[in-house]
Wavefront OBJ file of the C-alpha trace (Angstrom):
o trace
v -25.485 27.436 7.830
v -24.459 23.923 8.826
v -27.029 21.205 8.766
v -27.314 18.661 11.433
v -26.300 15.324 9.908
v -28.694 13.293 12.264
v -31.926 12.787 10.396
v -34.879 14.517 12.286
v -37.173 12.135 14.052
v -40.435 11.352 12.263
v -43.790 11.551 13.873
v -44.122 7.869 13.061
v -40.982 5.748 13.160
v -40.424 3.564 9.910
v -40.811 -0.144 10.152
v -37.386 -1.915 9.807
v -37.529 -4.036 6.660
v -36.579 -7.731 6.851
v -33.103 -8.404 5.538
v -34.349 -10.967 3.073
v -36.697 -8.287 1.550
v -33.998 -5.738 0.925
v -31.702 -8.396 -0.479
v -34.414 -9.719 -2.845
v -35.038 -6.144 -4.154
v -31.297 -5.711 -4.881
v -31.167 -9.192 -6.542
v -34.259 -8.215 -8.544
v -32.564 -5.323 -10.077
v -29.462 -7.442 -10.804
v -31.782 -9.968 -12.500
v -33.323 -7.109 -14.586
v -29.779 -6.485 -16.035
v -29.444 -10.105 -16.962
v -32.901 -10.370 -18.640
v -32.446 -7.143 -20.559
v -29.021 -8.201 -21.818
v -30.485 -11.567 -22.988
v -33.249 -9.641 -24.667
v -31.203 -7.357 -26.791
v -28.453 -9.771 -27.752
v -28.492 -13.525 -28.742
v -27.229 -16.102 -26.257
v -24.375 -16.906 -28.511
v -23.157 -13.261 -28.622
v -23.602 -12.943 -24.889
v -21.473 -16.033 -24.171
v -18.844 -14.903 -26.579
v -18.782 -11.404 -25.003
v -18.602 -12.812 -21.547
v -15.477 -14.627 -22.539
v -13.991 -11.457 -23.872
v -14.825 -9.562 -20.747
v -13.283 -12.145 -18.403
v -9.844 -12.049 -20.132
v -9.802 -8.337 -20.793
v -7.422 -5.858 -19.234
v -9.518 -3.727 -16.972
v -7.435 -0.587 -16.456
v -9.423 2.649 -16.607
v -11.214 3.176 -18.826
v -12.437 -0.197 -20.109
v -16.092 -0.059 -21.118
v -17.266 -3.776 -21.164
v -19.929 -2.680 -23.666
v -17.131 -2.004 -26.089
v -15.287 -5.211 -25.093
v -18.115 -7.796 -25.318
v -21.162 -6.015 -26.351
v -24.046 -4.278 -24.541
v -25.866 -7.589 -23.882
v -22.824 -9.359 -22.474
v -21.913 -6.358 -20.270
v -25.351 -6.226 -18.715
v -25.400 -9.997 -18.129
v -21.947 -9.978 -16.726
v -22.638 -7.333 -14.131
v -26.046 -8.860 -13.298
v -24.535 -12.306 -12.659
v -21.726 -10.771 -10.542
v -24.218 -8.926 -8.425
v -26.444 -11.903 -8.017
v -23.257 -13.824 -6.856
v -22.502 -11.072 -4.338
v -26.126 -11.227 -3.033
v -25.681 -15.045 -2.545
v -22.453 -14.340 -0.510
v -24.402 -11.845 1.720
v -27.249 -14.336 2.094
v -24.901 -17.277 3.120
v -23.169 -15.131 5.633
v -26.567 -13.793 6.961
v -25.266 -10.221 6.684
v -27.643 -7.527 8.075
v -28.950 -5.458 5.193
v -28.017 -1.865 6.127
v -27.770 1.152 3.951
v -24.018 0.446 3.606
v -24.756 -3.099 2.348
v -27.211 -1.605 -0.245
v -24.385 0.828 -1.461
v -21.885 -1.969 -1.643
v -24.083 -4.165 -3.808
v -25.182 -1.368 -6.153
v -21.468 -0.362 -6.491
v -20.835 -3.974 -7.686
v -23.789 -3.603 -10.119
v -22.442 -0.390 -11.510
v -18.737 -1.171 -11.715
v -19.470 -4.581 -13.176
v -19.849 -2.641 -16.385
v -16.332 -1.386 -16.518
v -13.724 -3.147 -14.384
v -15.108 -5.860 -12.123
v -16.082 -9.186 -13.455
v -16.792 -12.738 -12.374
v -13.040 -13.595 -12.381
v -10.980 -10.794 -11.010
v -12.870 -9.898 -7.730
v -12.616 -13.034 -5.643
v -8.892 -12.907 -4.700
v -9.315 -9.589 -2.966
v -12.569 -10.777 -1.232
v -10.702 -13.795 -0.024
v -7.994 -11.578 1.363
v -10.424 -9.710 3.422
v -12.005 -13.000 4.640
v -8.378 -14.018 5.694
v -8.110 -10.771 7.635
v -11.284 -11.457 9.397
v -10.202 -14.897 10.292
v -6.854 -13.592 11.486
v -8.643 -11.188 13.757
v -10.909 -13.961 14.975
v -14.050 -12.153 13.672
v -16.849 -13.362 11.412
v -16.446 -12.499 7.655
v -19.886 -10.754 7.881
v -18.346 -7.933 9.853
v -15.891 -7.068 6.989
v -18.049 -8.149 4.014
v -18.919 -4.573 3.010
v -15.326 -3.651 3.023
v -14.580 -6.684 0.874
v -17.084 -5.727 -1.897
v -16.074 -2.090 -1.672
v -12.437 -3.164 -1.905
v -12.672 -4.848 -5.264
v -12.005 -1.392 -6.688
v -8.514 -2.797 -7.181
v -9.525 -5.857 -9.069
v -8.013 -4.503 -12.391
v -4.571 -5.103 -10.676
v -5.444 -8.837 -10.626
v -6.465 -8.794 -14.316
v -3.421 -6.743 -15.267
v -1.041 -9.241 -13.715
v -3.012 -12.377 -14.651
v -3.194 -11.604 -18.383
v 0.176 -9.805 -18.630
v 1.925 -10.398 -21.900
v 5.319 -9.802 -20.298
v 5.002 -12.716 -17.798
v 4.493 -16.476 -18.440
v 1.219 -17.855 -17.161
v 3.042 -20.077 -14.626
v 4.251 -16.796 -12.939
v 1.403 -14.425 -13.661
v -1.265 -16.795 -12.068
v 0.345 -17.135 -8.526
v 1.543 -13.618 -8.663
v -2.090 -12.333 -9.318
v -3.496 -14.519 -6.553
v -0.990 -13.549 -3.973
v -1.343 -9.820 -4.906
v -5.110 -9.974 -4.647
v -4.954 -11.793 -1.309
v -2.466 -9.261 0.231
v -4.489 -6.237 -1.063
v -7.620 -7.684 0.617
v -5.752 -8.542 3.797
v -4.512 -4.884 4.419
v -7.709 -3.075 3.293
v -9.864 -3.278 6.392
v -7.064 -1.824 8.630
v -6.109 0.847 6.124
v -9.739 1.931 5.449
v -10.575 2.324 9.145
v -7.623 4.549 9.617
v -7.888 6.650 6.615
v -11.516 7.425 7.291
v -10.264 9.961 9.875
v -8.546 11.990 7.116
v -11.932 13.275 5.751
v -14.154 12.491 8.684
v -17.012 11.220 6.516
v -17.198 14.180 4.178
v -16.117 11.947 1.286
v -18.581 9.016 1.057
v -16.247 6.764 -1.059
v -13.802 6.097 1.782
v -12.718 2.844 0.119
v -11.919 4.887 -3.075
v -9.506 7.071 -0.998
v -8.003 3.900 0.606
v -7.717 1.985 -2.674
v -6.067 4.950 -4.311
v -3.305 5.024 -1.682
v -2.872 1.239 -1.645
v -3.006 1.045 -5.420
v -0.309 3.804 -5.684
v 1.930 1.757 -3.355
v 1.258 -1.468 -5.313
v 1.889 0.282 -8.686
v 5.077 1.836 -7.379
v 6.406 -1.531 -6.232
v 5.743 -3.287 -9.488
v 6.991 -0.304 -11.550
v 10.323 -0.561 -9.722
v 10.564 -3.986 -11.241
v 9.751 -2.818 -14.663
v 6.196 -3.822 -14.669
v 4.050 -0.795 -15.888
v 0.497 -1.081 -16.944
v -0.251 0.264 -20.408
v -3.104 2.861 -20.568
v -6.509 1.594 -21.900
v -9.450 3.757 -23.209
v -12.530 1.985 -24.447
v -15.577 4.274 -24.544
v -18.859 3.479 -26.437
v -21.484 5.974 -27.534
v -24.608 6.113 -29.610
v -26.787 4.034 -27.371
v -28.551 6.673 -25.360
v -32.080 5.819 -26.494
v -31.776 2.102 -25.664
v -29.874 2.430 -22.476
v -31.691 5.555 -21.310
v -35.070 3.847 -21.479
v -33.715 0.849 -19.527
v -32.015 2.968 -16.804
v -34.909 5.425 -16.656
v -37.425 2.456 -16.240
v -35.338 1.128 -13.326
v -35.271 4.446 -11.500
v -38.953 4.955 -12.035
v -39.604 1.597 -10.592
v -37.675 2.405 -7.483
v -39.792 5.459 -6.829
v -43.074 3.511 -7.446
v -41.910 0.503 -5.209
v -40.977 2.990 -2.428
v -44.517 4.484 -2.572
v -46.122 1.085 -2.596
v -44.125 -0.173 0.353
v -44.763 2.773 2.697
v -47.643 5.132 2.455
v -45.700 7.765 4.348
v -42.595 7.287 2.215
v -42.749 10.535 0.377
v -43.098 12.540 3.596
v -40.157 10.720 5.061
v -38.120 11.361 1.878
v -38.694 15.210 2.339
v -37.402 14.860 5.936
v -34.493 12.729 4.682
v -33.332 15.559 2.489
v -32.703 17.662 5.548
v -29.782 15.389 6.518
v -26.252 16.476 5.637
v -25.227 12.894 4.581
v -22.059 13.001 6.523
v -20.813 9.342 7.147
v -21.690 7.296 8.896
v -25.365 7.778 7.751
v -27.977 5.148 7.069
v -31.157 6.211 5.528
v -32.559 2.735 5.543
v -32.568 2.766 9.309
v -33.611 6.351 9.833
v -36.146 6.846 7.035
v -37.245 3.455 6.149
v -37.143 1.291 2.900
v -39.791 3.223 1.182
v -38.239 6.703 1.469
v -34.768 5.144 0.663
v -36.062 3.600 -2.599
v -37.692 7.031 -3.526
v -34.338 8.758 -2.731
v -32.422 6.251 -4.755
v -34.644 6.704 -7.799
v -34.782 10.429 -7.722
v -31.063 10.815 -7.050
v -30.183 8.656 -9.925
v -32.739 10.547 -12.026
v -30.718 13.850 -11.276
v -27.641 12.273 -12.610
v -29.390 10.800 -15.726
v -31.087 14.162 -16.567
v -27.736 16.078 -16.242
v -25.940 13.502 -18.392
v -28.541 13.717 -21.087
v -28.710 17.470 -20.903
v -24.998 18.069 -21.547
v -25.101 15.598 -24.477
v -23.140 12.880 -22.528
v -23.044 9.196 -23.361
v -24.780 6.332 -21.663
v -22.371 3.349 -21.576
v -20.668 1.161 -19.077
v -18.769 3.786 -17.026
v -21.570 6.408 -16.904
v -24.221 3.826 -16.095
v -21.860 2.646 -13.322
v -21.539 6.206 -12.122
v -25.378 6.527 -12.050
v -25.774 3.407 -10.059
v -23.092 4.479 -7.605
v -25.365 7.585 -6.989
v -28.317 5.245 -6.651
v -26.543 2.913 -4.057
v -25.120 5.775 -1.978
v -28.513 7.425 -1.859
v -29.071 4.811 0.955
v -26.136 6.233 3.025
v -25.760 9.829 2.329
v -26.648 11.257 -0.934
v -29.996 12.955 -1.957
v -30.975 15.422 -4.673
v -30.472 18.430 -2.361
v -26.775 17.711 -1.484
v -25.591 16.261 -4.866
v -26.869 19.155 -7.101
v -24.240 21.669 -5.778
v -21.329 19.175 -6.504
v -22.633 18.540 -10.037
v -22.905 22.344 -10.521
v -19.427 22.874 -9.245
v -17.982 20.313 -11.625
v -19.905 21.844 -14.531
v -18.535 25.395 -13.725
v -15.066 24.005 -13.319
v -15.189 22.363 -16.768
v -16.060 25.800 -18.336
v -12.685 27.126 -17.110
v -10.741 24.257 -18.652
v -9.887 23.164 -22.138
v -12.136 20.055 -21.759
v -15.842 20.335 -22.577
v -18.604 19.365 -20.272
v -19.243 16.273 -22.388
v -15.639 15.039 -22.285
v -15.670 11.437 -20.827
v -13.487 12.346 -17.861
v -15.637 15.338 -17.030
v -18.891 13.381 -17.332
v -17.551 10.895 -14.812
v -16.188 13.597 -12.517
v -19.651 15.185 -12.285
v -21.371 11.936 -11.374
v -18.794 10.334 -9.182
v -17.982 13.690 -7.679
v -21.260 13.600 -5.800
v -19.467 11.544 -3.132
v -18.557 15.002 -1.755
v -22.244 15.579 -1.180
v -21.828 15.818 2.693
v -19.796 18.950 2.232
v -22.780 20.636 0.546
v -25.201 19.119 3.025
v -23.264 20.240 6.055
v -21.664 23.580 5.094
v -24.224 24.792 2.498
v -24.557 24.841 -1.225
v -21.942 27.456 -1.840
v -19.168 25.210 -0.336
v -20.682 22.384 -2.351
v -20.060 24.170 -5.529
v -16.476 24.970 -4.422
v -15.891 21.337 -3.649
v -17.207 20.329 -7.085
v -15.053 22.952 -8.721
v -11.868 21.801 -7.012
v -12.774 18.111 -7.688
v -13.139 18.814 -11.394
v -9.449 19.528 -11.421
v -8.275 16.831 -9.044
v -10.168 13.930 -10.605
v -8.461 14.628 -13.884
v -5.052 14.461 -12.480
v -4.593 11.851 -9.791
v -5.172 8.814 -11.940
v -1.521 8.859 -13.110
v -0.260 7.884 -9.650
v -2.108 4.544 -9.535
v -1.833 3.868 -13.193
v -5.601 3.615 -13.773
v -5.763 0.366 -11.625
v -8.067 1.889 -8.940
v -11.598 1.982 -10.367
v -12.650 4.465 -7.661
v -10.271 7.140 -9.169
v -12.904 9.880 -8.411
v -13.233 8.464 -4.824
v -9.452 8.881 -4.366
v -9.591 12.375 -5.741
v -12.535 13.410 -3.527
v -10.881 11.876 -0.532
v -7.893 14.261 -1.165
v -10.249 17.161 -1.828
v -12.249 16.547 1.472
v -9.109 15.984 3.560
v -7.855 19.393 2.582
v -10.949 21.457 1.932
v -12.891 20.536 5.192
v -10.204 21.780 7.535
v -9.939 24.973 5.501
v -13.738 25.457 5.669
v -13.604 24.919 9.494
v -10.731 27.341 9.837
v -12.348 30.056 7.699
v -15.818 29.766 9.199
v -14.524 29.009 12.745
v -17.123 26.412 13.198
v -17.099 23.660 15.867
v -18.518 20.312 15.482
v -17.340 17.939 12.786
v -19.829 15.559 14.517
v -22.718 17.451 13.319
v -23.931 19.675 16.308
v -24.568 23.461 15.707
v -21.871 25.855 16.729
v -22.143 27.237 20.318
v -22.736 30.873 21.135
v -19.263 31.128 22.693
v -17.804 30.563 19.276
v -19.909 33.428 17.802
v -18.516 35.704 20.593
v -15.043 34.735 19.751
v -15.630 35.501 16.190
v -17.039 39.013 17.110
v -14.000 39.718 19.299
v -11.752 38.489 16.550
v -13.356 40.858 13.989
v -13.035 43.816 16.413
v -9.328 42.931 17.044
v -8.666 42.899 13.376
v -10.365 46.357 12.828
v -8.115 47.784 15.605
v -5.056 46.370 13.838
v -6.170 47.796 10.561
v -6.633 51.308 12.034
v -3.279 51.174 13.681
v -1.320 49.930 10.693
v -3.017 52.297 8.225
v -4.016 51.514 4.673
v -0.369 51.697 3.424
v 0.894 48.806 5.598
v -2.216 46.764 4.913
v -1.874 47.084 1.200
v 1.837 46.240 1.306
v 1.055 43.110 3.372
v -1.717 42.024 0.950
v 0.511 42.487 -2.059
v 3.487 40.705 -0.507
v 1.375 37.715 0.413
v -0.424 37.693 -2.958
v 2.985 37.721 -4.730
v 4.261 34.834 -2.447
v 1.203 32.750 -3.365
v 1.360 33.545 -6.981
v 5.009 32.272 -7.000
v 3.931 29.077 -5.213
v 1.164 28.500 -7.850
v 3.685 29.051 -10.601
v 6.129 26.560 -9.045
v 3.435 23.921 -8.545
v 1.732 24.278 -11.965
v 4.704 25.063 -13.910
v 2.873 26.597 -16.848
v 4.834 27.028 -20.024
v 3.307 30.241 -21.324
v 5.386 30.206 -24.386
v 4.780 26.631 -25.345
v 3.143 25.908 -28.686
v -0.521 24.955 -28.402
v -1.963 21.789 -29.959
v -3.824 22.186 -33.282
v -7.614 21.868 -33.162
v -8.567 18.291 -32.754
v -4.922 17.325 -32.303
v -4.313 17.468 -36.112
v -0.918 17.735 -37.631
v -0.002 19.464 -40.944
v 0.174 22.742 -42.773
v -1.670 25.633 -41.185
v -4.154 27.481 -43.422
v -5.257 31.044 -42.691
v -8.412 29.724 -41.032
v -6.602 27.094 -38.943
v -4.050 29.599 -37.787
v -6.798 31.930 -36.424
v -8.569 29.044 -34.819
v -5.216 27.856 -33.371
v -4.413 31.227 -31.950
v -7.854 31.766 -30.573
v -7.829 28.320 -28.840
v -4.298 29.070 -27.326
v -5.400 32.441 -26.116
v -8.538 31.069 -24.596
v -6.594 28.364 -22.762
v -4.023 30.926 -21.579
v -6.822 33.261 -20.334
v -8.362 30.317 -18.356
v -5.028 29.467 -16.723
v -4.386 33.063 -15.658
v -7.988 33.443 -14.389
v -7.646 30.292 -12.277
v -4.256 31.614 -10.933
v -5.832 34.878 -9.964
v -8.695 33.111 -8.176
v -6.353 30.756 -6.394
v -4.031 33.534 -5.312
v -6.849 35.749 -4.054
v -8.368 32.926 -2.046
v -5.064 31.971 -0.587
v -4.278 35.578 0.350
v -7.675 36.013 1.980
v -7.337 32.917 4.098
v -3.866 33.979 5.106
v -5.069 37.313 6.252
v -7.876 35.777 8.310
v -5.708 33.149 9.957
v -2.658 35.339 10.504
v -3.904 38.988 10.478
v -1.060 41.538 10.159
v -0.661 43.715 13.382
v 1.536 44.461 16.364
v 1.465 40.690 17.404
v 3.281 39.329 14.512
v 3.763 35.607 14.537
v 7.293 34.157 15.047
v 9.176 32.094 12.436
v 10.910 30.009 15.012
v 7.733 29.124 16.746
v 6.213 28.275 13.387
v 9.094 25.931 12.583
v 8.689 24.355 15.970
v 4.994 23.758 15.392
v 5.676 22.124 12.039
v 8.476 19.986 13.445
v 6.104 18.761 16.227
v 3.456 17.943 13.710
v 5.841 15.883 11.605
v 7.130 13.974 14.716
v 3.665 13.366 16.163
v 2.356 12.141 12.865
v 5.014 9.382 12.647
v 4.569 8.467 16.307
v 0.837 8.542 16.199
v 0.599 6.632 13.040
v 2.839 3.830 14.317
v 0.845 3.632 17.480
v -2.546 3.570 15.583
v -1.161 0.836 13.229
v -0.002 -1.174 16.154
v -3.274 -1.037 17.713
v -5.309 -1.730 14.595
v -3.172 -4.850 13.695
v -3.247 -6.260 17.230
v -5.863 -9.023 17.336
v -6.791 -7.851 20.885
v -7.508 -4.375 19.527
v -6.326 -2.591 22.880
v -8.520 0.552 22.466
v -10.181 2.646 25.144
v -12.126 5.149 23.070
v -13.798 8.087 24.592
v -14.049 11.892 24.782
v -11.867 14.402 26.787
v -12.519 18.041 27.425
v -9.733 20.565 27.094
v -9.812 24.128 28.477
v -7.806 26.352 26.191
v -6.104 29.674 26.709
v -6.570 30.592 23.022
v -8.964 33.532 22.844
v -9.805 33.874 19.156
v -12.064 31.492 17.224
v -9.639 31.048 14.321
v -6.803 30.124 16.760
v -9.031 27.481 18.332
v -9.970 26.146 14.995
v -6.282 25.903 14.121
v -5.568 23.876 17.323
v -8.474 21.541 16.591
v -7.350 21.105 12.936
v -3.728 20.628 13.961
v -4.522 18.074 16.659
v -7.009 16.221 14.394
v -4.353 15.844 11.609
v -2.179 13.706 13.907
v -3.426 10.152 14.447
v -4.962 9.225 17.856
v -7.467 12.181 18.471
v -9.924 14.125 16.498
v -11.873 17.362 17.288
v -15.448 16.845 18.131
v -16.405 20.374 18.662
v -17.056 22.448 21.843
v -19.281 21.994 24.803
v -21.768 24.532 26.186
v -18.930 26.250 28.166
v -16.858 26.797 25.091
v -14.303 24.100 26.028
v -12.731 21.976 23.261
v -13.990 18.367 22.981
v -11.781 15.679 21.388
v -12.546 12.072 20.657
v -9.547 9.801 21.461
v -8.740 6.243 20.484
v -7.258 5.726 24.036
v -8.265 7.989 26.813
v -5.570 6.580 29.087
v -2.906 8.131 26.972
v -1.308 11.613 27.482
v -3.755 13.322 25.306
v -4.231 16.329 27.409
v -0.530 16.869 27.876
v -0.114 16.716 24.054
v -2.875 19.272 23.561
v -1.207 21.564 26.106
v 2.120 21.410 24.270
v 0.357 22.181 20.988
v -1.419 25.160 22.687
v 1.862 26.612 24.021
v 3.421 26.353 20.582
v 0.309 28.301 19.176
v 0.556 30.899 21.914
v 4.253 31.387 21.169
v 3.297 31.672 17.435
v 0.835 34.415 18.162
v 3.041 36.160 20.952
v 0.233 35.580 23.469
v 0.343 34.561 27.092
v -1.529 31.681 28.721
v -4.740 32.531 30.570
v -4.332 32.274 34.397
l 1 2 3 4 5 6 7 8 9 10 11 12 13 14 15 16 17 18 19 20 21 22 23 24 25 26 27 28 29 30 31 32 33 34 35 36 37 38 39 40 41 42 43 44 45 46 47 48 49 50 51 52 53 54 55 56 57 58 59 60 61 62 63 64 65 66 67 68 69 70 71 72 73 74 75 76 77 78 79 80 81 82 83 84 85 86 87 88 89 90 91 92 93 94 95 96 97 98 99 100 101 102 103 104 105 106 107 108 109 110 111 112 113 114 115 116 117 118 119 120 121 122 123 124 125 126 127 128 129 130 131 132 133 134 135 136 137 138 139 140 141 142 143 144 145 146 147 148 149 150 151 152 153 154 155 156 157 158 159 160 161 162 163 164 165 166 167 168 169 170 171 172 173 174 175 176 177 178 179 180 181 182 183 184 185 186 187 188 189 190 191 192 193 194 195 196 197 198 199 200 201 202 203 204 205 206 207 208 209 210 211 212 213 214 215 216 217 218 219 220 221 222 223 224 225 226 227 228 229 230 231 232 233 234 235 236 237 238 239 240 241 242 243 244 245 246 247 248 249 250 251 252 253 254 255 256 257 258 259 260 261 262 263 264 265 266 267 268 269 270 271 272 273 274 275 276 277 278 279 280 281 282 283 284 285 286 287 288 289 290 291 292 293 294 295 296 297 298 299 300 301 302 303 304 305 306 307 308 309 310 311 312 313 314 315 316 317 318 319 320 321 322 323 324 325 326 327 328 329 330 331 332 333 334 335 336 337 338 339 340 341 342 343 344 345 346 347 348 349 350 351 352 353 354 355 356 357 358 359 360 361 362 363 364 365 366 367 368 369 370 371 372 373 374 375 376 377 378 379 380 381 382 383 384 385 386 387 388 389 390 391 392 393 394 395 396 397 398 399 400 401 402 403 404 405 406 407 408 409 410 411 412 413 414 415 416 417 418 419 420 421 422 423 424 425 426 427 428 429 430 431 432 433 434 435 436 437 438 439 440 441 442 443 444 445 446 447 448 449 450 451 452 453 454 455 456 457 458 459 460 461 462 463 464 465 466 467 468 469 470 471 472 473 474 475 476 477 478 479 480 481 482 483 484 485 486 487 488 489 490 491 492 493 494 495 496 497 498 499 500 501 502 503 504 505 506 507 508 509 510 511 512 513 514 515 516 517 518 519 520 521 522 523 524 525 526 527 528 529 530 531 532 533 534 535 536 537 538 539 540 541 542 543 544 545 546 547 548 549 550 551 552 553 554 555 556 557 558 559 560 561 562 563 564 565 566 567 568 569 570 571 572 573 574 575 576 577 578 579 580 581 582 583 584 585 586 587 588 589 590 591 592 593 594 595 596 597 598 599 600 601 602 603 604 605 606 607 608 609 610 611 612 613 614 615 616 617 618 619 620 621 622 623 624 625 626 627 628 629 630 631 632 633 634 635 636 637 638 639 640 641 642 643 644 645 646 647 648 649
């Protein structure tokens, strides 16, 4: 059952906190990192470690606790966050939930990738973009501090051993400025791909931008070498520190607002779909409680699976804490974590593998899927993310710190339209489905029963087997499994095989093969079921020519729409006339309407906003003066041809 993403109104509205109070609280937690770092290490060791951190290559994964020591890493991220708070204060930025998320992301990623040197060029690039647009920097400051996910690119170029410093310095500066300049426009456009169901929109944007930058530099022979620095054995020390900070958030929230806990319970009824702002809707007290408890969920999970507390994992925990101000809460992150956990059981990696630990924590940026569509789809999203997050890093060379955000953006962009098509639900905007849609689903179900009776079991079985075979072949082509390839020895060892090692070797290979085949069967079954739902076999078979025409129109409109949106976004005058249009469709079945909505939303310029009380389709458009209705009518005619149906009079 979908959950309305608008927070229910409280009987007593929360008092809006002063911006300086919120900023002081964030700065206080940053200061706690600095003080604790100075407490556990000597000032000399901290200074030496800070120097090592500043000149380190920051490609994923570079744990600053392994580069400069625990104390230096904590001091480095604390000072960086304090500097960020100063920038916010000087620009008099309103302290919203998004601002809290941005600052806590700096605090977390300052432990593995962001430092006092490599972030400022990208921030300056965003400031140049704001100046070019004639807007104050404060309107883009959150984008700037989210956008420093690509700061490892600056360090990689600046401290490259293949380039002289006289070239690497200006090249790093120019690259950082260009990245910052294009990020605001790119992030605004790419948000539409997942429609707020992936909270780390900048991770998705940075992944695509980083992929482009890496490809350009690779074409000139500049390829980043992989880095993996991961510390362990500090769970007692760091666990007490992180646990104490999380507990203090809960206690501070209770002290600020006597009704904070009641507001927190109401807050957990929200789906979390972006844009959400718990600070505005639930108040500072409830938001702090949510931040502390959401972070505690991640901490307990990490310790329960035998994970490590270090720079990357603490960074992941504080990303949960920060985004608990704009979408995450214990109720919608638990299904995602459970899905990643289940996904890891079907893979050769263990749940305590570093990449799987991070996938479970960072994967919670898919929490709106669980909050909106229910916990079952949340588990599915986490399961899929457990695979995507382990594979997409290669395309950006580890230079996008928000690798899980990139993977989750891809997952949400694909999975959400599938969920909408399968469930035939309206309203991406968060309203509940109308009764007309339920009636359409009932008629569709009855229609499929009629087809089944007419075809008979034999033809249905043949159709199912044929489609299953087709999807199995597709899976084999995409995954390219080498079933006869030799398996790696246990632990990656090399040498002679004893009788015991042979048995262990064969058992491990058989288990991995069984897991691969099990995943193939599940994927094939799901694809076959969805195809039977979207294109049920029957007397009204869809037409191949109409399908090709539909695909062709999609490709053409994607290019035309993308150019048009880019032109408008980059025009300083921003010539937009946003609004809603209502479209009366001749498509009778719910899944056909869902396909039309998904198809039209996939091309830039318009996005489905659900249905009205009369069952008509509602679309939000960037420019209502354009020929939107005519384009929808053409899309509808192609779908009618595809299903061999006639237009309604």
